C-alpha positions in Angstrom: 128.3 132.8 91.6 129.8 133.6 88.7 132.6 130.4 89.2 129.7 128.0 90.4 128.3 128.8 86.9 131.5 128.8 84.9 132.1 125.0 87.4 128.8 123.5 86.6 129.5 124.6 82.7 132.8 122.7 82.7 131.3 119.7 84.2 128.4 119.7 82.1 131.0 119.3 79.3 133.0 117.0 81.3 130.0 114.5 81.4 128.9 115.2 77.6 132.1 114.5 76.5 132.5 111.2 78.5 128.8 110.6 77.5 129.9 110.6 73.5 133.3 108.4 74.9 131.2 105.8 76.5 128.3 105.9 73.1 131.9 105.3 70.8 132.7 102.2 73.3 129.3 100.6 73.8 128.8 100.7 69.8 132.5 98.9 69.5 131.4 96.4 71.8 128.2 95.9 70.4 129.7 95.1 67.1 132.0 92.8 68.8 129.6 90.4 70.0 127.1 90.5 67.3 130.1 89.5 65.5 130.9 86.8 67.9 127.6 85.6 68.7 127.1 85.6 64.9 129.8 83.3 64.1 128.2 80.8 67.0 124.5 80.8 65.6 126.6 80.0 62.1 128.3 76.7 64.1 125.3 75.8 66.3 123.0 75.6 62.8 126.1 73.9 60.7 126.3 71.1 63.9 122.7 70.5 63.9 121.9 71.0 60.2 118.8 73.4 61.0 116.7 74.2 57.8 115.1 77.6 57.5 112.2 75.3 58.6 113.0 74.8 61.6 114.5 78.8 62.4 111.5 80.3 61.3 110.0 80.0 64.1 112.5 82.3 66.4 112.8 84.2 62.9 111.1 87.9 62.1 108.5 87.3 59.5 109.1 89.2 56.6 105.9 91.1 55.7 105.7 91.9 52.2 102.3 92.3 51.6 100.9 96.1 52.2 97.3 96.3 51.5 95.0 93.3 51.7 93.8 91.6 48.4 91.3 92.4 46.8 88.3 89.6 46.1 87.9 88.9 42.3 84.5 88.8 41.5 83.2 85.1 39.9 82.0 84.8 36.5 78.1 84.1 36.6 77.0 81.1 34.3 74.6 82.2 31.8 
């Protein structure tokens, strides 16, 4: 039983090492494809003369307001 426990521990360690190596490889490939895709997008924007207005529908909206604005009370005429 001790040898099977040792074997399971070795298998777990090997699996964790393989997972770490794969995670590093995935990150490297994501970085590489991101750079390639960004170059493609820049080329297409230049080719078709897209403006920020043209791309607004596909871009993430910036939300800068954190709280709703308070309405200001109007002055009463006397």
